[in-house]
N, C-alpha and C positions, 0 to 999 in steps of 0.2 A: 465483459468481465470474465476472467477465467481464473480459478482459485482451487483450493483443495475441495470446495463445495461442488465443483464440476466445471464443465466447459460451457460457457455462455450463460446468459441472464436467466433463462427458463430453468436450468438446473440449479442456479443459485436461489431463485424463488422457491423452487420445490424443496430444497433443503431447509430454508428458513421457515417455510410453512409447516414442515413436518418434523422440526427439531433434529435434523440430521447434521451432526458436526463433521467437519473435514479433518479433524485432528485425529491422529493415531500415533502409536509408538514409533519412535525414531528408527527409520530404516535407512538413513543416509550413510551408506557404508561404502564399501570399496567400489561399487559400480559408478559412483559419481566422482570418486577421488583418484582413480587410476592406480590404486595401491596394488602391488603384486598380489596374485590370488592367494599365496600362501601366508600373507600378513595375518598375524594373530590379532583378532579383535577383542579388546578388553574393555569392560564396563568402567566408565569414569564417574564416580559418585562425588568426588570432592576435587577441587582444583589442585590440591597438593599431590594427587595422583598423577598429575600430568607429566611431572618431571621423570617419574619412573616408567611411565608408559607413553612415550612420544608418538607412538603409532596407534594409540587407542582412539578410535573414532565413534565408538558406540556409546554416546552420551545417553544417560537414562532420562529421557524427556519425551515429550510429545511434539510433533511437528505437523504443519499443514502443507503436505506435498501434493503437487499437481500430477495427476496420472497422465501418462502418455507423452510427456515432454520429450523424453529420449528418442521417440520414434519420429519426431518431426524432422523433415529433410528440407534444408533451405535450397532455394533455386541455384542452379549451377553458377550463374554470374555473381552469386552472393556467398559463395562457399567460404571465402576468407572470414566471413562473419560468423562462422559456425561456433556457437557456444550455448550453454544452457539458457542463458538469458534471452538471446535472440531467438532461440527455439520457442521459448515461452511466449515471446512477442509475436511470432508468427502464428502460433496456435491461437492466441487471443484475437489477433486481427481477423482470423477466419471465421469468428463467431458473429451471430446476430446481424448478418448482412451488412457489416461495417464497411467492408471494401466497396460494396455497391454504393453506400452512402458517400464515400470519398470520391468515387468515380463521378457521381452527380455533382458533387461540389466543385470538382475540376472543370466540368462542363460550364457551371454557373460562373465560377470566378477566374479559372485559369490556374494551371499548376503553380505559377510564380507567385500567386496571391494567397497561398495557403501555408500557414506556419506549422511547425512541428515543435512542440514544447513538452518535453518528457522528464520524468523523474526516476532516479535509481539510486541505490546506495552502494551496491557491490558490483553492478554491471556484470562483466564476464570474468570475474576474478576466479571463478571455479576452473577456467582453463589454465590460469597461471598456477593455481595450486597443483594441477596435474603435472605441469612442466617442473615446478619445484621438486615435487616428490620423485619423479621419475628421471630427472636429468641433473639438477643441482646436487641432490644428496648423493647421486652416483658419480658426481664430478664430470658430467658430460656437458658439452655446449648446448645452447638452445637449438632445437631442431629448426630446420629451414620452413617448416609448415606452421610455425607459431607466429600468429599475427596479433602483437599487442594492440595496435591501434584499433583493429577491427573487432577485437573481443573484449580485453580487460578495460581499456580506456572508456571512461564514462560516456564520451560522445558516441561511442559504438551504437548505442540504442537508437538515438535519434537518426544517426547516419543510416543504419540498417532500414529503419522504418520508412524514412523519406525515399531511399533508393528503391525499396520494395513497392511502395505506393507510387512512385514517380512524382514526388512532390519537390518544387524547387524554391518555395519560400523560405523565410528566416527560420532557423532551427538551432536549438541548443538543449542541453540537459542540466537540470537543477539537481543538486545533491545536498540536501540539508537534512540528512537522516529521515526520520519518520514523517516529515512534513513535505517531502520532495514533490510528490505527485499531487499535492493539494495546491502548493505554491504555484504550479504551472498554470492553474486557472487564472490566477491574478496576473501572471506574466502575459498570457494570451489576451486577457482582457485589455491590458495596457497596449500591447502591440496593435491589436485591431482598432482601438480608439485612436491611436497615434497615426494610423493610416499605413503602417508597414505591411499590413496583410488584411484580407477581407474575411477570412475564416482560419481556424486553427484546430489541429489535431493535438489534444492534450492527454495526458495520462502518465503511465509509468509501468515499469516492469522490474521486479526484484526476485531473484531466484536464490534457492537454498544453496549454501556452500559451507565448508568447514570454518572459514574465517569467521562468519557471524555466529555459528553455534559455539565455537570455542571462545570467541570474544565475549559474547553475553554470559557464558558460563564463568569466565574469569572475573566478571563483575558481579557474580553471584545473583544474577537476575533470572536464570532459567529455572522453570518450574519442573519438578519431577512428575507431575500430573497435568492433565489438561487445564489450561489456565482458567482462573475464576475471577473475572473482573468484579471489583466493588464487594467481594465477598470477605467476610470477617476472617476467613482462613486462606486467603489468597497468598501465594508465596512466589509469584514470578510470572514471566511470559512463556508463551509457546510460540516458537518461531515458525513462520510460514512463508510461502512464495505466492506470487500472483502477478497477474497483468490486467491492465484495464486501459481503455481508450474512450475518448468522447470527442465529438465533432462540435466545436463552438462556432456560431454564426450570429451576426447581428439579428436581432428580433425583427421579424416581418409579419404582417398580417396573414400572409399566405404560408407561413412556415408550418410544416407538419409536426414540428417538435412539441412535446407535451410538457417538458421540464426546461426551466431557465436558471442560469446563474444570476441570482438576484443581488448578491454582494459578497465581498471577501474582506478579510482583515488579517494583517500580518504584524507581528511584533518579534522582538528578540530580547530575551531575558539577560543573556551573557552572565548568568548566575554561576553555573557550574557546568563542566563538560558533560556529565552524564546524569545529573540530578536537576529536576525543575525546582524553580523558586517555590518554597513551601507555602508561600502566601497565595500563589496562583495569580499574581497581579500581571504578569506578562501574558498569561493565557486570557485573563479578563480583558486586557487591552485589545487583543485580536478579536474577541467576541464583540466588544463594543464597536470597534471599527467596522466589522462586518454588518452590524445592525445599522450603523450610520450610513454606509455606502448603499445599503438596501432601502434606506428610508423607512425602516421598520422599528416597532417597539418590541420590548420583551414579550408582551402578551401576543404578538403576532406569530411567534414561533410555536409550532405544534409538536415537535419532537426533536430530540438531540441525539445524534449519533456520536457517542462519546469516543475520545481517543482510547480511554479505558484499557490500558495495557495489562492490568492486573498486578502491577507492582505496588508496594505499599505507598511509596512517595508520590507516584504519578497520579493514582486514583484520588488521593486526598487532596492534591494541589488543584486538579481539575474540578473536583467537587466545589472547593472554595471559589474558584473562578466562576462557576455556574451560578452558585448561590448569590454571589455579589453582583451578578449582572442580569440574571434571569429568574432568580428566585427558585422555589422548590416544587412548583406545580406543573412542570413540564415533563412528560414521560421521557425517559432516558434509557439507553442501552449501548452496550459495546458489541461490536461484531467480532472481537478478537477470539471469543470462545467458539466461534464458527469457523473462522478462517486461519487462526493464528495471527501473530503480528507480522505482517508482510512488509514491514520496514519502508523502503522507498516506494513501494506500491500501495501503502496503506491508505494514502489520501485518495487515490483514484478508486480503489476497491470500495471504500466507505462512501465516496460520492455516488458511485453507481448503485450501491445498496440503497442509498437515500433516494436516488431517482426512482428505483423500483418501488420503494415505499410510497412516493408521491403518485405514481401511476396506479398502484393497487390499493391505495388508501389502507395500508397494512403496516404495522410496526412489530419488528421482531423483538423477542425478549432478549435479555442478557443471559446467553447460554452458560451453563455451569455455575451461575450465581445461586447459592442456596440460602446462606445466612448473610444478610447485607450488613456490612460493617456499620456498627452504630454510630461511628464518627462521620458517616457519609449521609448528607441530608437530601441529596437529590432523589427524584422519584424514579427509581430503578425498576424497570420492567421485569417482573418475574414470569409473565406469561405473554404470549403473543396477543396483539390487540388490533381490532379493526376500528379505525377512527378517522374522521375527516381530517385531512392533512393538507394545508396550503403552503406552509414554509417549514423547511428542516434546516437545522444548524448541524454541520458536520465538522468536528474538531480533529485536527492533526497537529501534534505537538512533538518536536524532535529534539534530539540531544543538543546541548548548547543553548536551549531556550529558543530554537527556531520554531515559532508558533504560526499556524495558519488556521483560520476558520472560514468555512464556506457556508453561504446560505443558498439553498436551492429552492425554487418556487414552482408551483403547479400552474401551468397555463391552460389547463382544460377546465 
């Protein structure tokens, strides 16, 4: 995992243990949007201001930006795939000996028997933003070195990863907003058990761009301060970017893995395009299905990694789902105050954080949560906690009611 907390799992753990947030004041300015250097940057406090300042990109908010993405150079044979999203993908692949693990898997199964199932929401749209600003508005044709298929297209991510790792098995990209890189675990599970592949690379990458910043601002969901999940005074999300990958294989006695995918649950609300069902029943169904597939009871879950976006409606709906399915005795926290909401990469980053918690027997607090909303009944962690942990529930709930809950288990 690579996020605003740092490059790799050890940096992530260090930040979690020491209360170091990756959020900082928004600096997503001209260097990412290719605006002319002389463009005047204006603060945008209210969406009504946008009409008067169409070039303003200095939103007064906090973001979780990954350091060093711009410095990543793609291999020469993959230069057509150059975009911030694929740069972040490559930076992430280079962490934690993941490439070596994939090489070993190729020796074991063969490159044709390893699938690639990844999630993203915006893919390389930042490249298209650059083209739009520098060419469309100046009434110039698209440049010859703009490659939509290899950058903006959602499949660009899986195509780049499998080409870089030399993987030949089935591959696709899921784009269901914030549940994208959680749902790929379920897809990979089904593909492996159906016999289409023997192992799978799962995960996702989502990079910051103006489309998401302005899009969520137009929905009045962006907080002007670091987000505060479950807090009485929460007022919106902090957007972030991240990448994460995991290698899934069938469980074997000789496996060196310490964490397993014990179960998954998926549901679809179809309640509203951008608002969860306030009863939380769709979320509850995903949790129930995950418990059923894992053959576990509510009392078997030791920690819940909340979706916890810090919006009024989402936090309350998720709380109702948890109370109705699991009760109020299980420690919960959201990682959004640490990394920001990484959208299509939220599922994998929170799955990796959950895996770290299982390995370290450590539960991180819900960062920035000061005064818990009295309407929230779940046991929100205000402080880091060392505790025996065998099973963790990780929730990812996307726009349109695209819900996914994963249960990860400790094999050691």
